[in-house]
N, C-alpha and C positions, 0 to 999 in steps of 0.2 A: 163715548166720544166727548172730549173736553169742549167747554163752551168757547166760542170765538171771542177773542179779546176785542172789546168795543172802543178802545182808546189807542191813540198814537201820540207821538211827540211827548212821551211821559218824562217828567223830570222830578227830582227830589229836592226839597228844601227842608233840612232837618227831618223830622218824622213825617212831613207832609209830602204827598205826591200829587203832581198836577198832570192832568192828561186832557187831550183834545178829543171830543166825541168824534166818532167815524163819520157822522152825518154833518159835521162841521157847524153845529148849532150853538156851540159854546164850549167852555172849559169846566172841568170839575176839579176841585181840591179836596183831598181826602187825607185824614190823619191815620197813619198806620200804627200808631202806638196801641198797645193792648188796652182794652176796655175804654178807650177815648170815645170813639163813635162820631167824631166831628166830620162833617162833609158839607160842601156848598157848591152851587153852580154859579158861574160868572160868564159874562158876555165877552170878556177879553182876557188874554193871557196876563197882561200887566195887573189887572184886578186880582186874579187868582194868585199871582206871585206875591202881591202885597199882603193878602189874607194869609198866605202860607208863612210869610216872614214874621207876621204879628201873632200868629196862633200860639196859644199857650194851653197845654193839656191840663186839665183839672185833676186828672187821675195820676197818682204817683205810684 
């Protein structure tokens, strides 16, 4: 059985995806580029969007 998706309101900015936790405790931004591994939690969607817009992958 597949694991239940724990995010909703997912949006993409470049290679970064932003989603809201199901328990509404905050937002998470995650880079989906291969071998990047960057992710961070934020208290607001605006902060997560700013981080996504300014994120630069170090892996090429």
